[in-house]
C-alpha positions in Angstrom: 28.3 2.2 0.1 27.4 -1.8 0.1 23.9 -2.3 0.2 23.5 -5.8 1.0 19.8 -7.3 0.4 18.7 -10.7 1.9 15.3 -11.9 0.2 13.3 -14.8 1.6 14.3 -18.1 0.1 10.5 -18.0 -1.3 9.3 -15.8 -4.2 7.1 -12.8 -2.9 4.3 -10.9 -4.5 5.7 -7.4 -3.0 9.8 -8.0 -5.1 8.7 -6.1 -8.2 7.8 -3.0 -6.1 10.7 -3.5 -3.2 13.0 -4.3 -6.2 12.2 -0.7 -8.2 12.4 1.1 -4.9 16.2 -0.2 -4.4 16.9 1.0 -7.9 18.0 4.3 -6.9 21.2 5.9 -7.7 21.4 7.0 -3.8 22.2 3.9 -2.8 25.2 3.4 -5.1 26.4 7.0 -4.0 25.9 7.0 -0.4 29.2 6.3 1.8 27.5 3.9 4.4 27.2 0.1 4.5 23.8 -1.2 4.8 22.2 -4.3 5.5 18.4 -4.8 4.4 16.9 -7.8 5.5 13.6 -8.8 3.8 11.2 -11.0 6.5 7.8 -12.2 4.5 4.9 -13.1 6.2 5.5 -16.7 3.9 8.1 -17.6 6.1 6.8 -18.9 9.4 9.1 -16.8 11.5 12.2 -14.6 10.6 15.0 -16.8 9.1 18.3 -17.7 11.0 20.1 -15.0 9.1 17.9 -12.0 10.5 18.3 -13.5 13.9 21.8 -13.4 13.6 21.9 -9.9 12.2 19.7 -8.5 14.9 22.2 -10.4 17.4 25.4 -9.2 16.2 27.8 -6.2 16.9 28.3 -5.4 13.1 29.1 -1.5 12.3 26.8 -1.5 9.4 23.3 0.2 9.3 20.8 -2.6 10.1 17.5 -2.5 8.3 14.4 -4.9 8.2 11.8 -4.9 5.5 9.1 -6.3 7.0 6.0 -7.6 4.6 3.0 -9.6 4.5 2.2 -9.1 8.1 -2.0 -8.3 6.8 -3.5 -9.7 9.9 -1.1 -7.8 12.1 0.1 -11.2 14.3 3.7 -11.3 13.5 6.1 -10.9 16.4 8.0 -7.8 16.2 10.3 -8.0 19.4 13.2 -7.5 16.9 12.2 -4.5 15.9 14.7 -2.9 18.5 17.4 -4.5 17.5 17.6 -2.6 13.9 18.1 0.9 13.2 15.0 0.9 10.9 12.0 -0.9 10.3 10.0 -0.4 7.0 6.9 -2.2 6.8 3.7 -2.5 4.8 0.3 -2.9 6.7 0.0 0.2 9.2 -0.6 -0.5 12.7 -1.3 2.3 15.0 -0.1 0.3 18.0 3.3 0.3 16.8 3.5 4.2 16.9 5.4 4.6 19.9 8.6 2.6 18.2 10.4 5.2 16.7 12.0 3.5 14.3 9.1 1.8 12.7 7.7 3.1 9.3 4.9 2.3 7.1 4.8 2.2 3.7 1.9 0.8 1.1 2.0 -2.1 -0.3 3.0 -1.0 -4.2 2.2 -2.9 -7.1 2.7 -6.8 -8.2 4.1 -7.9 -11.6 2.8 -6.1 -14.6 2.8 -2.4 -12.9 5.6 -0.1 -12.2 5.9 1.9 -15.6 3.9 5.1 -14.9 1.5 6.2 -17.6 2.1 9.6 -19.1 0.1 12.7 -17.3 -1.9 13.4 -20.2 -6.0 12.4 -19.9 -6.9 9.2 -21.5 -10.1 8.2 -23.3 -12.1 5.9 -21.1 -14.8 3.1 -21.4 -15.6 2.4 -17.7 -16.6 4.8 -14.9 -15.5 2.2 -12.3 -14.3 -1.4 -12.4 -13.3 -4.3 -10.0 -11.1 -7.0 -10.5 -10.5 -9.8 -7.4 -11.7 -12.3 -5.7 -15.1 -12.8 -4.2 -15.0 -12.2 -0.1 -15.7 -10.0 2.4 -18.8 -7.3 1.3 -17.2 -7.3 -2.1 -20.9 -8.2 -3.9 -22.4 -6.0 -2.0 -20.0 -3.4 -2.9 -20.6 -3.9 -6.7 -24.4 -4.4 -6.0 -24.3 -1.0 -4.5 -22.6 0.4 -8.2 -24.9 -2.0 -10.1 -26.9 1.5 -11.6 -23.4 3.4 -12.0 -21.8 2.7 -15.7 -20.6 1.5 -17.7 -18.4 -0.8 -15.8 -16.3 -3.8 -15.6 -16.3 -6.6 -13.0 -14.7 -9.9 -12.8 -14.8 -11.9 -10.0 -12.2 -14.7 -9.4 -12.1 -17.8 -6.7 -9.1 -16.7 -5.1 -5.5 -15.2 -4.8 -3.7 -16.3 -7.5 -6.5 -18.6 -8.8 -6.8 -19.9 -12.2 -9.8 -17.9 -13.0 -8.2 -14.5 -12.2 -6.9 -12.0 -15.0 -3.3 -11.9 -15.9 -1.5 -8.6 -14.8 -1.6 -7.3 -18.4 -5.5 -7.6 -18.6 -5.6 -5.9 -15.6 -3.5 -2.9 -16.2 -5.5 -2.3 -19.4 -9.0 -2.5 -17.5 -7.6 0.1 -15.2 -6.5 2.0 -17.9 -9.7 2.3 -19.4 -11.4 3.2 -16.2 -11.9 6.6 -14.2 -12.4 4.8 -10.9 -11.2 1.7 -9.4 -12.9 -0.1 -6.4 -10.6 -0.8 -3.4 -12.3 -3.0 -1.1 -10.2 -4.4 2.0 -8.3 -7.4 1.8 -8.4 -10.5 3.8 -8.0 -8.5 7.4 -6.6 -5.0 6.8 -7.9 -2.2 4.4 -4.6 -2.0 2.0 -4.1 -3.8 -1.1 -2.1 -4.2 -4.1 -5.0 -3.0 -6.0 -4.6 0.8 -4.6 -1.2 1.4 -6.2 -2.3 -0.5 -9.4 -5.3 1.7 -10.0 -3.1 4.7 -9.3 -0.2 3.5 -11.8 -3.0 2.9 -14.5 -4.4 6.7 -14.0 -7.7 5.7 -12.4 -8.9 7.0 -8.9 -9.1 4.6 -6.0 -12.7 4.5 -4.2 -12.7 3.0 -1.0 -14.7 3.4 2.5 -13.5 4.4 5.8 -11.8 1.1 8.0 -12.8 0.8 11.5 -14.5 4.2 11.2 -11.3 6.0 9.9 -9.8 7.2 6.5 -6.5 4.9 7.1 -4.9 5.7 3.8 -3.8 9.0 5.0 -1.5 7.2 7.4 0.6 5.8 4.6 -0.5 8.2 1.7 -1.0 11.4 3.3 -3.4 14.1 1.9 -4.6 11.8 -0.6 -7.3 12.5 -3.2 -9.3 9.0 -3.0 -12.8 8.7 -2.7 -13.2 7.6 0.8 -17.2 7.1 1.6 -18.9 6.1 4.9 -20.7 3.2 3.2 -20.4 1.7 -0.4 -23.8 3.2 -1.3 -22.5 6.6 -0.5 -19.3 5.6 -2.5 -21.7 4.9 -5.6 -23.7 7.9 -5.0 -20.7 10.1 -4.9 -19.1 8.4 -8.2 -22.4 8.9 -10.1 -22.6 12.5 -9.2 -19.1 13.3 -10.4 -19.7 11.1 -13.5 -22.7 13.1 -14.3 -20.4 16.3 -14.3 -17.8 16.9 -16.9 -16.2 19.6 -15.4 -15.8 17.6 -12.0 -14.8 14.7 -13.6 -12.0 16.4 -15.5 -10.9 18.1 -12.2 -10.8 14.7 -10.3 -8.7 12.8 -12.8 -6.0 15.6 -13.2 -5.7 16.0 -9.4 -5.4 12.6 -9.0 -3.1 12.0 -11.6 -1.0 15.1 -10.8 -1.1 14.0 -6.9 0.0 10.6 -7.8 3.3 12.1 -9.8 4.2 13.7 -6.8 3.5 11.2 -4.0 5.3 8.3 -6.2 8.7 10.6 -6.7 8.4 11.5 -2.9 7.9 7.9 -1.8 10.8 6.9 -3.7 12.8 9.5 -2.2 11.4 8.8 1.2 12.6 5.2 1.2 16.0 6.1 0.2 16.6 8.6 2.8 15.1 6.3 5.6 17.4 2.9 4.7 20.1 5.6 4.3 19.6 7.2 7.7 18.7 10.9 6.8 16.1 11.8 9.5 14.6 14.8 7.8 12.0 12.7 6.3 10.5 11.6 9.7 8.6 15.2 10.1 6.8 14.9 6.7 3.1 13.4 6.3 2.1 10.6 6.2 5.0 9.5 8.9 4.0 12.3 11.2 0.4 10.8 11.2 1.9 7.7 11.7 3.4 9.0 15.0 0.3 10.8 16.1 -1.6 7.6 16.2 0.0 7.0 19.4 -2.2 9.3 20.9 -5.1 8.2 19.4 -6.6 5.9 21.6 -9.8 5.3 19.8 -8.0 4.2 16.7 -5.7 1.7 18.7 -8.6 0.3 20.7 -10.2 -0.4 17.6 -7.2 -2.2 16.0 -6.8 -4.1 19.0 -10.5 -5.4 19.0 -10.5 -5.9 15.0 -7.2 -7.9 15.1 -7.4 -9.8 18.2 -9.3 -12.5 16.1 -6.3 -13.7 14.4 -4.1 -14.2 17.4 -0.1 -14.2 17.4 
């Protein structure tokens, strides 16, 4: 089998995660030719090669990996020209497309080596590392009385004052919980799986009134609250109960090891055309969004500000 991967000319943040997904024995042993083209939001529009593959009549299986569409404004007419589209940033308005599947962002440089399953000593009840934007200052203020904690605000993405990946990982490894607010527009961020990779528990709040992470992580053990104040109260209650704290950490570590292995398997099965994975969570949940008119309307209202 020949798996041909076409990357964007520019370097992309998702590459360490995607390369890990692609480094699987299944791709070396499968009998079918596959062309996998990576389209990232750093490109103004899909590359000429993506257009050429979409219009060709080549017999190889055609897969589009669509990344970085956080504001859900990229054109997606090309989707119908591919056998499979895997994208990050779940959008319920695409649920009618049976060939589209949403995956989490994954991790950036410095992550990807899962910690051992045993419980580790911790220094911080919670931590947050990231840029100052949205309601993040309110989030941290809501957690001010919960501690000990570690917070580091930077001036922006890839800014000179942000911590390097090794420092980020070390902080998460020393934390029980990692606060995971939305990014610039969408709920999902690299932070979620980086927190999980380090053995900590993601804490977030509902997005547009829903636990949106269920559509990419399925029945997850994250702490999801209505407000940041509610989240802080829940974290404090768990931190004050050693048995509950141990149980939550154990549950999250065990769940993530299973989820991670399944995610890798699902990626290979989808790329190679094995349709059995379509019925499993979270993909069945993604399909069910077709009938969730309330969720679709909320997405239309929230993301229309970004245009196309």
